[in-house]
N, C-alpha and C positions, 0 to 999 in steps of 0.2 A: 334259436328256434330250429328244431330238427325238421329235415325234409324226410318224408316217409314215402317209400315206393313199395308196390306190391309186385314182387317177382322180377325176374331177370329182364323181361321185355321193357318194363318201366325203367329199370336201372339203366339200360342201354340208351334210353332217350335222354338221360342226364349227362352223357359224356360231353366233356368240355365245359361243364357248368361250374360256376363258383358255388360253394356250399355255405358260405358265410363264415361267421365266427362263433366259437363256443362262449360260454360264460367264463369269467375270470375265476381262477382258483388260486388260493394262497399256498405258497410252498413254505411250510412251517419247519422249525427245527425238529419237531417230533416226527414229521414225515421223512425228513432226511435221515434221522437216527434209525428209524424203522427200516429204511432201505439199506442203510449200512449194516444193520443186523442181518437182514435177509441175504445180503450179497457177501458179507465178510470184508467189505471195503470200509474200514474205519480210519481213513486218512484224516489227519487233524484239520485239514482245510474244510472238511465236511462236518466233523462232530465235536470239535473243540472250540467253542465260541470265543474264549479268551485268547487263544493262540491265533485263531483265524482273524481276530480283530486287528492283530499286528501284521497279518499277512498281506499279500499283494492286492486283495479285494476289499480289505477293511471289514469283512464279516465272513461267517461261514457261507459256503456256496453248495448248491445242490449238485449231486453227481450228474454228469451228462446223461448217463443211462437212466437215472431217475426221471429226468426231464423227458427223455425218449419214451420211457415206459408210460408216461401220462398221455401219450398220443391216443391210445385206445379209448380210455374213458372220455377224453375230450372229443374224439372223433364220433363217438356214439351220440353226442349231443347234435352233430351236424347231419348225420345220415342214418336212417333206420330202414333196413331192407327186410321186408316181410315176405312171406310166401316162398321162402327157400328152405331147403332141408339142413344146410350146413353153411357156416361162415368160418373161414380160416385165414389167419395171417399167413401170408406166403413169403414175405421178406421185405427187404429194403434195397433200393438201388443206390441211394446216396443219403448220407447223413453228415451234417456239419453243425458244430456248436459255436456260433459266432460270438456269443456273449454269455458269461456266467450268470446263473440265477442265484442272487443273494437271498439268504433266509429272510422271510417276510415279504418277498416279492410276490406279485400276482402274475400269472401266466394264462394265456388262452391259445387256442388253435384257430387259425384261419386256413381253410382248405378249398381245394379245387379238384373236382373229379376229372383228371387229365384224360383218361381213356378207359374204355370198357372193351375187352377183347374176349372172344370165344376161346374156351378151353374145353377139353372133353368133359361132358357132364355139367357144364356151367360157364361162368365168366371169371376173368381176372380183371380187377380194377387197379388203376394206378392213381394214387392221390398225391398231389403236390401239397405239402403242408408246411406251414410256418408257425412255430410256437413263439408268440410274441411275449415280451416282458412289458408290463404296464409302465409307460413313461420312459422306456429305454429306446435309444436310437437304433440299436441292433437287436435282432431276434435271438432268443435262446437256442433255437434249433431250426434248421431248414432241412427238410427230408422229402423223400419220395418213397411212399409206402405201397406195397402190393398186398391185395387181399383177394381171396377167391370165394365165390358164392356158388353153391351147387343147387340144382333144381330139386 
């Protein structure tokens, strides 16, 4: 369930709040192949199911950066900021990939709005995010994302 705020002042009031969890999404072989085509990264561990079945994870795995790229669509399920003119990804402070995402796995984002800081013309938010794998003891990704919202 998404939290909706209207404007920067309402966003500031959420600083330090847990944002909850997104819905689970399945990471399919088709999604992995499409990402491989878009990035040119066709390593066998991602795109060759037969060879990957014999590899260290027993199945094809998603690219780490594919998992990371899913942060934005998952995050939009958690927080919707209305009443601003522009929303921009500003970067990442830290990203780790503790566990691979095997094809057919489901992932979701659990987020916390760590801080909201003033920047010229708007605010910068820091989100602590964990991309969980359904039923797995370790997450697929742990990250700190920065975004800016302009009035």
